[in-house]
N, C-alpha and C positions, 0 to 999 in steps of 0.2 A: 478485572477485564475476563469476559469470557472468551474462550479460545477455541475453534472448530478447527481441524485439518481436514481438507477435502484431499483426497489422493485417486488415480485413476488406475485401477487394479491391472489394466492391461497396457500402460504405459511404460516404456522402457527407461525414460527419465522423468521424473516428478518435477522437476524445475521446468521443462520445456510445458509440460502439461499446465504447472501452474500460471506460466507465463500466458498461454493459452485460455486458461478459465478465466484469468480475472480481465481480460479484454471483454469478455462476455457479459461482465457484471457492472453497470453503471453506478458512478461515485455516487454516495450519500452520506449525509453528516453524521449518520449513527452508527456507522461500521467503518472497518479499514482494512484492505487485504493488502497481505503480504505474502511474498513467494520466497521459497526455499528450496533446497535440496530434497528436503521431506514431503513437499506439496504447496498447496495453496492454503494459508495461513488464514482465516477469517477472524477478527478482533472485534469486540464491541463490550457496552458497558452492560446490555441488557440481551437475554436469551431471544427474545423476540426479533431483534435487529437483524439476527442470521437468519429468519426465516426466508427472505425474498432471495439472497444470494444461494442459499441451499437449493430453493425451488429452482432457480435459473440453470444450476449445474446439473440437477437431476433431469430437466428437461432437455438439455443439450446432449448430456452423455448417458442418461437412462441409468441402468443397473450397473456400468461399467466405474460410477463413480461412487466412493466410499467416503463418506463424512462421520469423524465420529470425535470425540470430547479429546483435547491435546492440552496439556501443560505441564511443563517442567519448571515452571516458576515464573517470574516477570519476565516477558517477552522483552527483548531490545531489537530495535528496528534501525536499519542504515537506509538514508534515503538520500536520493540523487536527484535533484530537480533542474532540467535545462531550459534557460529562460535569455529572452534577447536583454542585452545588458542595459537598456533603456528601462526596463522594469525592475531592473534589480532592487533599488532602494525601496520601492513599495513591497514586494515578495519579502525581502529583510526584515521590515517593520511588522510584516505580520508573521513571519517566523518568530520574532522577538516576543511579540504579543504572546505566543504560544509558549514561550519558556525556552526557545529552541535558539542556539547560536553557530549558525552555519558558517563553514569555511568556503573558501573557493577553490575547488580542486581544478576547473580551468578557468581561464579569462582570456578570452579572445577578444577582437575589434567589436564584434558584434554581438556576441554570444557567449554565456556564462555557464558553468555547472556548479552548483551549489551543494554542499555535501554535509550531512550530520546524524547522527545518532541521536534517536528519541525514544520514551515509551510510545506505546501506540495510542494511549489516551490522549497525547498531545497532537496526534494525526488526524483525529477525528473530524470528519469534515475539511480537511485540508485540500483535496483535490477540488471541491468544489468553490472554496475561497481562492485557488490558483486560477481555476476557470474565469472567475470573477476578476481579478487583476491583470490575467493576461488573456482576454479572447484568443483560443486558438493559438497562440505563442508559446506553449509550456509543454514540457515533457516531464514526467515524473516516473521513478521507480522506488519501490519499498520492498527492502528485502529483510526478512527475520533473520538475524545473524548469531542469534544465541537467546540466554536465560540468564537470569540474574538469580 
């Protein structure tokens, strides 16, 4: 897994920058974006997969964004997915196919939140798959919580 860390040198807090920056980059199957207090982690199997997100960040922030190689080992991500309960079975099945076993963090009458840890490779293409399974009815957050 290739990792690049994007930071905005004039940002007061890197997590806020990471949240804002991730919203500018459309989901694709060849990379995954994860936020942390260090900045926006861009993870992919190949270097060329990160060219588009890097270009979009440079277009948006200019010289204020710095992107550099970053790795302290195998990244561990924590994911939270908010879905309508009617979509729960399909989403859980998709996660199981990826080798992920989510727990329910919150289960309401109409809405539930699934939570799990996974290696970034298991998340490649997940946002697009979630969009197909729950058109316009899903939210997700990917946080980089540490390294193995």
